[in-house]
C-alpha positions as CSV (number, residue, x, y, z in Angstrom):
1,M,0.0,0.0,0.0
2,E,1.3,3.4,-1.0
3,I,-0.1,6.5,0.7
4,S,0.3,10.0,-0.5
5,A,-0.8,12.2,2.3
6,F,-1.8,15.9,1.9
7,D,-1.7,18.5,4.6
8,K,-2.7,16.7,7.8
9,R,-3.9,20.0,9.2
10,A,-6.4,20.5,6.4
11,V,-10.1,20.3,7.2
12,P,-11.0,17.8,5.9
13,F,-7.8,15.8,5.5
14,S,-7.3,13.6,2.4
15,A,-4.9,11.0,1.3
16,E,-4.4,9.1,-2.0
17,V,-4.1,5.4,-1.6
18,T,-2.7,3.0,-4.2
19,L,-3.0,-0.8,-3.8
20,S,-0.9,-3.3,-5.6
21,A,-2.5,-6.1,-7.6
22,E,-1.6,-8.6,-4.9
23,E,-3.3,-6.5,-2.3
24,I,-6.4,-6.2,-4.5
25,D,-6.6,-9.9,-5.0
26,A,-6.3,-10.6,-1.3
27,L,-9.1,-8.1,-0.5
28,I,-11.4,-9.5,-3.2
29,H,-10.8,-13.0,-1.8
30,S,-11.7,-11.7,1.7
31,A,-14.8,-10.1,0.3
32,Y,-16.0,-13.3,-1.3
33,A,-15.2,-15.2,1.9
34,R,-17.6,-12.8,3.7
35,L,-20.2,-13.5,1.1
36,A,-19.8,-17.2,1.6
37,H,-20.4,-16.7,5.3
38,I,-23.5,-14.6,4.7
39,F,-24.9,-17.0,2.0
40,K,-23.8,-20.0,4.0
41,R,-22.0,-21.4,0.9
42,S,-18.6,-22.9,0.5
43,E,-15.8,-20.5,-0.8
44,S,-15.4,-22.8,-3.8
45,D,-18.8,-22.0,-5.3
46,V,-19.7,-18.6,-3.7
47,R,-18.7,-16.7,-6.9
48,A,-21.0,-18.7,-9.1
49,Y,-23.8,-18.4,-6.5
50,T,-23.3,-14.7,-6.2
51,K,-23.7,-14.3,-9.9
52,Q,-27.1,-15.9,-9.7
53,L,-28.3,-13.4,-7.1
54,M,-26.5,-10.2,-8.1
55,T,-25.9,-8.3,-11.3
56,A,-22.4,-7.6,-12.5
57,R,-22.8,-4.0,-11.4
58,E,-24.0,-4.9,-8.0
59,I,-21.0,-7.3,-7.5
60,Q,-18.6,-4.6,-8.7
61,T,-20.2,-2.1,-6.3
62,F,-19.9,-4.5,-3.3
63,L,-16.3,-5.3,-4.1
64,K,-15.3,-1.7,-4.6
65,E,-17.0,-0.5,-1.5
66,T,-15.5,-3.3,0.6
67,I,-12.0,-2.7,-0.7
68,V,-11.9,1.1,-0.3
69,A,-13.5,0.8,3.2
70,R,-11.0,-1.7,4.5
71,A,-8.0,-0.2,2.8
72,G,-9.0,3.4,3.6
73,E,-9.3,2.5,7.3
74,K,-5.9,0.9,7.2
75,A,-4.4,4.0,5.6
76,L,-5.9,6.3,8.2
77,A,-4.6,4.1,11.0
78,T,-1.1,4.1,9.4
79,L,-1.2,7.9,9.2
80,D,-2.4,8.0,12.8
81,V,-4.6,11.1,12.4
82,P,-7.4,10.9,14.9
83,F,-10.7,11.9,13.2
84,V,-14.3,12.5,14.1
85,G,-17.3,11.1,12.1
86,A,-17.1,8.6,9.3
87,P,-14.3,8.7,6.7
88,R,-15.4,9.1,3.0
89,T,-13.8,7.4,0.0
90,E,-13.8,8.2,-3.7
91,A,-12.5,6.3,-6.7
92,E,-12.5,7.4,-10.3
93,S,-12.4,3.9,-11.7
94,D,-13.6,0.4,-10.9
95,C,-11.3,-2.2,-9.4
96,A,-10.4,-5.5,-11.0
97,E,-8.5,-8.6,-10.0
98,H,-4.8,-8.8,-10.9
99,A,-4.5,-5.0,-11.3
100,P,-3.5,-2.1,-9.1
101,F,-6.2,0.3,-7.9
102,S,-6.1,3.9,-6.5
103,F,-8.7,5.9,-4.5
104,R,-8.9,8.8,-2.1
105,V,-9.9,8.7,1.5
106,T,-11.1,11.8,3.4
107,A,-11.6,12.3,7.1
108,H,-12.2,15.2,9.5
109,P,-9.5,15.7,12.1
110,I,-10.7,16.5,15.6
111,P,-11.2,20.3,15.5
112,A,-8.9,22.3,17.7
113,M,-11.4,23.6,20.3
114,L,-11.1,24.6,23.9
115,L,-12.5,22.5,26.8
116,D,-12.4,23.2,30.5
117,T,-11.2,20.0,32.1
118,E,-10.3,21.4,35.5
119,T,-13.4,22.9,37.0
120,P,-15.4,20.2,38.9
121,I,-18.8,19.2,37.5
122,T,-21.3,19.6,40.4
123,R,-24.5,17.7,40.5
124,R,-27.2,18.5,43.0
125,C,-28.9,15.5,44.5
126,G,-30.9,14.6,47.6
127,K,-29.2,13.7,50.9
128,E,-30.2,10.1,50.3
129,A,-28.4,9.9,47.0
130,G,-24.8,9.0,46.7
131,S,-22.0,8.3,44.2
132,P,-21.7,5.0,42.4
133,A,-18.8,4.1,44.7
134,E,-21.0,4.9,47.8
135,H,-23.8,2.7,46.3
136,E,-21.3,-0.1,45.8
137,S,-20.0,0.2,49.4
138,A,-23.5,0.2,50.8
139,R,-24.4,-2.8,48.7
140,S,-21.4,-4.7,50.0
141,D,-22.2,-3.8,53.6
142,A,-25.8,-4.9,53.1
143,T,-24.7,-8.2,51.5
144,A,-22.3,-8.9,54.4
145,S,-25.1,-8.1,56.8
146,D,-27.6,-10.4,55.1
147,T,-25.0,-13.2,54.9
148,A,-24.3,-12.9,58.6
149,K,-28.0,-12.8,59.4
150,T,-28.6,-15.9,57.3
151,S,-25.7,-17.7,59.0
152,T,-27.0,-16.8,62.4
153,E,-30.5,-18.1,61.5
154,A,-29.1,-21.3,60.2
155,A,-27.2,-21.9,63.4
156,R,-30.2,-21.6,65.6
157,P,-31.6,-24.8,67.2
158,A,-34.9,-25.9,65.9
159,A,-36.6,-25.0,69.3
160,E,-35.8,-21.3,68.8
161,T,-37.7,-21.1,65.5
162,D,-41.5,-20.8,65.3
163,R,-41.8,-23.6,62.9
164,P,-40.0,-25.2,60.0
165,E,-40.1,-23.2,56.7
166,T,-42.0,-25.1,54.0
167,R,-40.6,-25.4,50.5
168,S,-43.1,-23.1,49.0
169,E,-42.4,-20.4,51.6
170,K,-38.7,-20.8,51.0
171,N,-39.2,-20.4,47.2
172,E,-41.4,-17.4,47.7
173,R,-38.9,-15.7,50.1
174,Q,-36.1,-16.3,47.7
175,A,-38.1,-15.0,44.8
176,V,-39.0,-11.8,46.7
177,A,-35.3,-11.3,47.7
178,S,-34.1,-11.9,44.1
179,R,-36.7,-9.4,42.8
180,K,-35.7,-6.8,45.3
181,A,-32.0,-7.3,44.5
182,S,-32.7,-6.9,40.8
183,E,-34.7,-3.7,41.3
184,K,-31.9,-2.3,43.4
185,R,-29.3,-3.1,40.7
186,R,-31.4,-1.5,38.1
187,A,-31.8,1.6,40.2
188,E,-28.0,1.8,40.7
189,E,-27.3,1.2,37.0
190,T,-29.8,4.0,36.2
191,A,-28.0,6.3,38.6
192,V,-24.7,5.6,37.0
193,A,-26.1,6.1,33.5
194,S,-27.7,9.4,34.7
195,D,-24.3,10.5,36.0
196,E,-22.6,9.8,32.7
197,E,-25.3,11.6,30.8
198,F,-25.1,14.6,33.1
199,V,-21.3,14.8,32.8
200,A,-21.3,14.3,29.0
201,E,-23.9,17.0,28.5
202,T,-21.9,19.4,30.8
203,L,-18.7,18.8,28.8
204,R,-20.6,19.4,25.6
205,A,-21.8,22.7,26.9
206,R,-18.3,23.6,28.0
207,L,-16.9,23.1,24.5
208,N,-15.7,26.5,23.1
209,G,-14.9,27.1,19.5
210,V,-16.3,26.8,16.0
211,I,-17.1,23.4,14.5
212,P,-16.2,23.4,10.7
213,E,-19.2,23.7,8.5
214,T,-18.1,20.7,6.4
215,L,-18.1,18.5,9.5
216,L,-21.6,19.7,10.4
217,R,-22.9,19.0,6.9
218,D,-21.5,15.5,7.0
219,A,-23.0,14.9,10.4
220,L,-26.4,16.2,9.2
221,A,-26.3,14.0,6.1
222,R,-25.6,10.9,8.3
223,K,-28.4,11.8,10.6
224,K,-30.8,12.2,7.6
225,D,-29.8,8.9,6.2
226,A,-30.3,7.1,9.5
227,F,-33.7,8.8,10.0
228,L,-34.9,7.8,6.5
229,A,-33.5,4.2,7.1
230,R,-35.6,4.0,10.3
231,L,-38.7,5.1,8.5
232,G,-38.0,2.5,5.8
233,E,-37.7,-0.3,8.4
234,K,-41.1,0.8,9.8
235,G,-42.6,0.7,6.3
236,I,-43.6,4.4,6.1
237,T,-42.5,7.1,3.8
238,Y,-41.1,10.6,4.6
239,R,-44.4,12.2,3.5
240,E,-46.5,9.8,5.7
241,Y,-44.3,10.6,8.6
242,R,-44.8,14.4,8.2
243,I,-48.6,14.0,7.8
244,A,-48.8,11.7,10.9
245,H,-46.9,14.1,13.1
246,G,-48.2,17.3,11.5
247,V,-44.8,18.7,10.8
248,K,-43.4,20.7,7.9
249,P,-40.1,19.7,6.0
250,Q,-38.2,22.6,7.5
251,E,-39.3,21.5,11.0
252,V,-37.9,18.0,10.4
253,Q,-34.7,19.5,9.0
254,D,-34.3,21.8,12.1
255,A,-34.9,18.9,14.5
256,L,-32.4,16.7,12.7
257,Y,-29.8,19.5,12.6
258,D,-30.2,20.1,16.4
259,E,-29.7,16.3,17.0
260,A,-26.7,16.2,14.7
261,F,-25.1,19.3,16.3
262,D,-25.6,18.0,19.8
263,E,-24.2,14.6,19.1
264,L,-21.2,15.9,17.1
265,S,-20.3,18.5,19.8
266,R,-20.5,15.8,22.5
267,D,-18.2,13.6,20.5
268,I,-15.7,16.4,20.0
269,A,-15.8,17.2,23.7
270,L,-15.0,13.7,24.7
271,D,-12.4,13.3,22.0
272,T,-10.8,16.5,23.1
273,L,-10.8,15.4,26.7
274,F,-9.3,12.0,25.8
275,F,-6.3,13.6,24.0
276,T,-5.7,16.5,26.3
277,Q,-5.5,14.2,29.3
278,N,-3.3,11.7,27.4
279,L,-5.7,8.9,28.2
280,A,-5.1,5.4,26.9
281,I,-7.3,2.5,25.8
282,A,-7.0,-1.0,27.3
283,S,-8.2,-4.2,25.7
284,E,-10.9,-4.5,28.4
285,D,-12.2,-1.1,27.4
286,E,-12.8,-2.3,23.8
287,Q,-14.3,-5.5,25.1
288,A,-16.7,-3.5,27.3
289,V,-17.9,-1.4,24.3
290,L,-18.4,-4.6,22.2
291,T,-20.4,-6.1,25.0
292,E,-22.6,-3.0,25.2
293,M,-23.1,-3.0,21.4
294,A,-23.9,-6.7,21.1
295,P,-24.0,-8.7,24.3
296,G,-23.0,-12.3,23.7
297,R,-21.9,-11.5,20.1
298,E,-18.7,-9.6,20.8
299,K,-16.5,-11.8,18.5
300,S,-18.9,-11.8,15.6
301,L,-19.4,-8.1,15.8
302,Y,-15.7,-7.4,15.8
303,A,-15.2,-9.7,12.8
304,E,-18.0,-7.9,11.0
305,L,-16.6,-4.4,11.7
306,E,-13.2,-5.6,10.6
307,A,-14.6,-7.1,7.4
308,T,-16.5,-3.9,6.5
309,G,-13.7,-1.5,7.3
310,K,-15.5,0.0,10.3
311,L,-13.2,-0.7,13.2
312,W,-12.7,3.1,13.3
313,M,-16.2,3.2,14.8
314,L,-15.2,0.9,17.6
315,R,-12.1,2.9,18.3
316,Q,-14.1,6.2,18.5
317,K,-16.7,4.7,20.8
318,T,-14.0,3.2,23.0
319,R,-11.9,6.3,23.5
320,R,-15.1,8.4,24.2
321,A,-16.2,5.8,26.8
322,A,-12.7,6.0,28.4
323,A,-12.9,9.8,28.4
324,L,-16.4,9.8,30.0
325,R,-15.3,7.4,32.7
326,W,-12.3,9.6,33.5
327,A,-14.6,12.6,33.7
328,V,-17.0,10.9,36.0
329,E,-14.2,9.7,38.3
330,H,-12.2,12.9,38.4
331,L,-14.6,15.8,37.8
332,L,-18.0,14.8,39.1
333,I,-18.9,15.9,42.7
334,Y,-22.2,15.8,44.5
335,D,-24.0,18.7,46.2
336,R,-26.5,17.3,48.8
337,R,-27.6,20.6,50.2
């Protein structure tokens, strides 16, 4: 792979990528291997089977998109330029086996913006509320107390108890205890998620500077595409949506713009925090994000992201999760007045 990089400080940043014939052949082989997995066919006959299902243009589009996505991601990783949003790729010609291929990959570097990472983030809460650490300590104390109580009851002579507990009573008691424990865990998890949302929104509001217009346009375009895709999944058209909700096109546009702006500025704030604090990502951080995205399917999700050239998405999510965790641990304080 040959990479001809342009000015890394440009917004957006672009690079010309040239793949050798051998690299193209390897990527095409990998793309067909992915189709074999999707179609549940052997790699020996997947090409013939694909021709029965797809047109020549559809096959070419699939191969081209797969190649530029995977190679583009690798090129950006090689250049080591942290970026925000999704990279874009452009190619002036089609790709073919046994022949070199060139394309351009473009990404938006994280904008140079100011963020206050020293002033504590104060959250008002009732006196009964507490931090996640305090909740954990209280839960440990309660568990120890319950264990001691259970052990004491078990050690009592039969004469000291009113009567033997029936099996149905025991099952009911355990069910009630299990339900209460589950409700308590959900409440604590909600409190933690609420803290994270509060901190993330505060950091977003602290972000100071100008977000490049090209970055906003790209974010809005992705938001529109996702919105229309959701409508398509529900089987309704854009017009039907507007009629059902009584909104005008400009109102939909404004709402999507606000969502795109808030999400983008939040991402930039967390990215800025991550790099200004020189934070690092551990393998368990990545694993935690995979688990959150697809519980029980972490390996298959990682393989899919790798095969489609979207590991950049995992890296972005992981560094933002690490930044948010750092902010909650180091900046968040509680005001119980």
